C-alpha positions as CSV (number, residue, x, y, z in Angstrom):
1,X,45.3,-31.2,31.9
2,X,43.5,-28.8,29.5
3,X,39.9,-29.7,28.6
4,X,39.5,-30.5,24.9
5,X,37.9,-27.6,23.0
6,X,34.4,-28.4,21.7
7,X,33.6,-27.5,18.1
8,X,30.6,-25.4,17.1
9,X,27.5,-26.2,15.0
10,X,26.8,-23.7,12.2
11,X,23.4,-23.4,10.6
12,X,24.0,-22.1,7.1
13,X,21.2,-20.9,4.8
14,X,21.4,-21.9,1.1
15,X,20.0,-20.1,-2.0
16,X,16.3,-20.6,-2.7
17,X,16.9,-21.3,-6.4
18,X,19.6,-21.3,-9.0
19,X,19.2,-17.6,-9.7
20,X,18.7,-16.5,-6.1
21,X,19.7,-13.0,-5.1
22,X,21.4,-14.5,-2.1
23,X,25.2,-13.9,-2.0
24,X,27.2,-15.6,0.7
25,X,29.4,-13.1,2.7
26,X,33.1,-13.6,2.3
27,X,33.6,-14.3,6.0
28,X,31.1,-17.2,5.7
29,X,32.8,-18.5,2.6
30,X,36.1,-18.6,4.4
31,X,34.5,-20.5,7.3
32,X,33.0,-23.1,4.9
33,X,36.3,-23.4,3.1
34,X,38.0,-24.6,6.3
35,X,35.3,-27.0,7.6
36,X,35.2,-30.7,6.5
37,X,32.2,-32.0,8.4
38,X,28.7,-31.4,7.0
39,X,25.2,-32.5,7.9
40,X,22.8,-32.0,5.0
41,X,19.5,-32.9,3.4
42,X,21.1,-34.5,0.4
43,X,24.7,-35.1,-0.8
44,X,23.9,-33.9,-4.3
45,X,22.5,-30.6,-2.9
46,X,25.5,-30.0,-0.7
47,X,28.0,-30.7,-3.4
48,X,26.2,-28.4,-5.8
49,X,26.1,-25.7,-3.1
50,X,29.9,-26.0,-2.6
51,X,30.6,-26.1,-6.3
52,X,28.7,-22.9,-7.0
53,X,29.5,-20.9,-3.9
54,X,32.9,-22.1,-2.8
55,X,34.4,-23.6,-6.0
56,X,38.0,-23.7,-4.7
57,X,37.0,-26.0,-1.8
58,X,38.3,-29.6,-2.2
59,X,35.3,-31.9,-1.9
60,X,37.3,-35.1,-1.7
61,X,38.0,-34.9,2.0
62,X,34.7,-33.8,3.3
63,X,32.5,-36.0,5.6
64,X,28.8,-35.9,5.0
65,X,25.9,-37.0,7.2
66,X,22.4,-37.0,5.8
67,X,19.2,-35.8,7.5
68,X,15.9,-36.6,5.7
69,X,12.8,-38.7,6.1
70,X,14.6,-41.8,4.8
71,X,17.1,-41.8,7.7
72,X,16.3,-43.3,11.1
73,X,16.6,-40.5,13.6
74,X,18.3,-42.8,16.0
75,X,21.4,-42.4,13.8
76,X,21.4,-38.7,14.5
77,X,22.8,-39.2,18.0
78,X,26.3,-39.6,16.7
79,X,26.3,-36.9,14.0
80,X,27.9,-34.3,16.3
81,X,30.7,-36.5,17.5
82,X,33.3,-34.4,15.5
83,X,32.3,-31.4,17.7
84,X,33.3,-33.3,20.8
85,X,36.7,-33.8,19.2
86,X,37.1,-30.1,18.6
87,X,35.9,-29.8,14.9
88,X,33.2,-27.4,13.7
89,X,30.2,-28.8,11.8
90,X,28.0,-27.1,9.2
91,X,24.3,-28.0,9.0
92,X,22.4,-27.0,5.8
93,X,19.6,-28.1,3.6
94,X,18.9,-28.0,-0.2
95,X,17.3,-24.5,-0.1
96,X,16.6,-21.9,2.5
97,X,17.2,-21.9,6.3
98,X,17.7,-25.3,8.0
99,X,15.1,-26.1,10.7
100,X,12.5,-23.6,9.2
101,X,10.1,-25.8,7.2
102,X,13.2,-27.9,6.5
103,X,15.1,-30.7,8.4
104,X,17.6,-30.1,11.1
105,X,15.8,-29.3,14.4
106,X,16.6,-32.7,15.9
107,X,20.3,-32.1,15.3
108,X,20.1,-28.7,17.0
109,X,18.3,-30.2,19.9
110,X,21.1,-32.7,20.3
111,X,23.6,-29.9,20.2
112,X,21.9,-28.1,23.1
113,X,21.8,-31.3,25.1
114,X,25.5,-31.8,24.5
115,X,26.4,-28.2,25.3
116,X,27.6,-27.6,21.8
117,X,27.4,-23.9,20.7
118,X,24.8,-23.3,18.0
119,X,25.5,-20.5,15.5
120,X,22.5,-19.7,13.2
121,X,23.6,-17.6,10.2
122,X,21.3,-15.1,8.6
123,X,20.1,-15.9,5.1
124,X,17.0,-16.2,2.9
125,X,13.8,-17.7,4.2
126,X,10.8,-17.7,1.8
127,X,8.5,-17.7,4.8
128,X,10.0,-14.7,6.5
129,X,10.4,-12.8,3.2
130,X,6.8,-13.3,2.3
131,X,5.6,-12.3,5.8
132,X,7.7,-9.1,5.5
133,X,6.2,-8.3,2.1
134,X,2.7,-9.3,2.8
135,X,1.3,-6.1,4.5
136,X,-0.4,-8.5,7.0
137,X,0.0,-8.7,10.8
138,X,3.7,-9.3,11.4
139,X,3.3,-8.8,15.1
140,X,1.3,-12.0,15.6
141,X,1.6,-14.8,13.1
142,X,1.7,-18.6,13.1
143,X,3.3,-21.1,10.7
144,X,1.1,-24.1,9.9
145,X,3.5,-26.0,7.6
146,X,1.9,-28.2,5.0
147,X,-1.9,-28.5,5.1
148,X,-3.7,-31.8,4.6
149,X,-3.7,-33.4,1.2
150,X,-7.2,-34.9,1.3
151,X,-9.7,-32.2,0.1
152,X,-12.2,-32.6,2.9
153,X,-9.5,-32.4,5.5
154,X,-7.9,-29.4,3.7
155,X,-11.1,-27.4,3.6
156,X,-11.7,-28.2,7.3
157,X,-8.1,-27.0,8.1
158,X,-8.7,-23.8,6.1
159,X,-11.8,-23.0,8.1
160,X,-9.9,-23.7,11.3
161,X,-7.0,-21.4,10.6
162,X,-9.3,-18.7,9.3
163,X,-11.2,-18.7,12.6
164,X,-7.8,-18.5,14.5
165,X,-6.9,-15.5,12.4
166,X,-10.2,-13.8,13.3
167,X,-10.2,-14.5,17.0
168,X,-6.4,-14.0,17.6
169,X,-5.8,-11.2,15.0
170,X,-3.1,-13.6,13.7
171,X,-1.7,-14.0,10.3
172,X,-1.7,-17.7,9.2
173,X,1.2,-19.0,7.1
174,X,1.2,-22.3,5.2
175,X,2.9,-23.9,2.3
176,X,2.4,-26.7,-0.3
177,X,4.4,-28.9,-2.6
178,X,4.7,-26.8,-5.8
179,X,2.8,-29.2,-8.1
180,X,-0.2,-28.9,-5.7
181,X,-0.2,-25.1,-5.4
182,X,-3.1,-24.5,-7.7
183,X,-5.2,-27.1,-5.9
184,X,-4.5,-25.3,-2.6
185,X,-5.1,-21.9,-4.2
186,X,-8.5,-23.0,-5.6
187,X,-9.5,-24.4,-2.2
188,X,-8.7,-21.1,-0.6
189,X,-10.8,-18.9,-3.0
190,X,-13.7,-21.4,-3.0
191,X,-13.9,-21.8,0.8
192,X,-12.5,-18.7,2.6
193,X,-14.6,-15.7,3.4
194,X,-14.8,-13.0,0.6
195,X,-13.2,-10.4,2.9
196,X,-10.3,-12.6,4.1
197,X,-7.0,-11.3,2.7
198,X,-4.7,-13.8,1.1
199,X,-1.0,-13.2,0.3
200,X,1.0,-15.4,-2.0
201,X,4.8,-15.1,-2.2
202,X,6.2,-16.7,-5.4
203,X,9.8,-17.6,-6.2
204,X,11.0,-15.6,-3.3
205,X,14.6,-14.2,-3.4
206,X,14.8,-14.9,-7.2
207,X,14.5,-12.6,-10.2
208,X,11.0,-13.9,-10.9
209,X,9.9,-13.1,-7.3
210,X,6.3,-11.8,-6.9
211,X,4.2,-11.0,-3.9
212,X,0.4,-10.4,-4.1
213,X,-2.0,-9.6,-1.3
214,X,-5.7,-9.0,-1.8
215,X,-9.1,-10.3,-0.7
216,X,-10.5,-13.6,-1.6
217,X,-13.3,-11.8,-3.5
218,X,-10.7,-10.0,-5.7
219,X,-8.6,-13.2,-6.1
220,X,-11.5,-14.8,-7.8
221,X,-11.1,-12.4,-10.7
222,X,-7.3,-12.6,-10.9
223,X,-5.5,-15.1,-13.1
224,X,-2.4,-16.6,-11.6
225,X,-0.3,-19.7,-12.4
226,X,1.4,-21.3,-9.4
227,X,2.0,-24.7,-10.8
228,X,5.5,-25.9,-9.9
229,X,6.4,-22.4,-8.5
230,X,7.7,-22.4,-4.9
231,X,5.1,-20.4,-3.1
232,X,4.2,-19.3,0.4
233,X,0.6,-18.6,1.4
234,X,-0.6,-16.2,4.2
235,X,-4.2,-15.5,5.2
236,X,-5.5,-12.9,7.6
237,X,-9.1,-12.3,8.4
238,X,-10.7,-9.3,10.2
239,X,-14.4,-9.3,11.0
240,X,-16.0,-6.8,8.5
241,X,-17.1,-3.5,10.1
């Protein structure tokens, strides 16, 4: 008796904004057109993605499983059951690359445990794009995710990652909820060393995209509005000669 074929798990990037430069390759569109099982951050985001990128796809017969903070992770264990029956599944989030500062890693971990092939597909990541365009050390960098919200803890964390940058010659990447961007920016320029370099990538992969890298000393004289603008922050500090 032939062993049942196991389906694959595809990790699909999605545009970073409504006017993103990202265009899905025709081969990928054809793949999405045929698949009916989806794991996603929100149903609304998934349906919008399909409507704009694959408008001919019939959404009535798709099966959707949700991954986000409101879902008990115990439920994830059955999300890949269609793969065991021979069906492919697509994992995506509302914007950017799944599992990179976005949900999905638990699903991928289950796939590896179940010997389900994982297929990550290339696409836009604001973190990687900003690192590429920063001019800072791309050979050694660390992603710190979201920094603490409480101001005292935030300042302490900034000191900590600045020290790591010095001692490890390592670029330090971090992000914030867009409406708190200015608060984070001000904490950086008020507490980091004057010669520390700070890169900010704004609206990455969109027509309004901007990347700035300069020292904290020079940032203090530069006007910038980051309020509600998706941004990535990278600092790198060398000891002054």
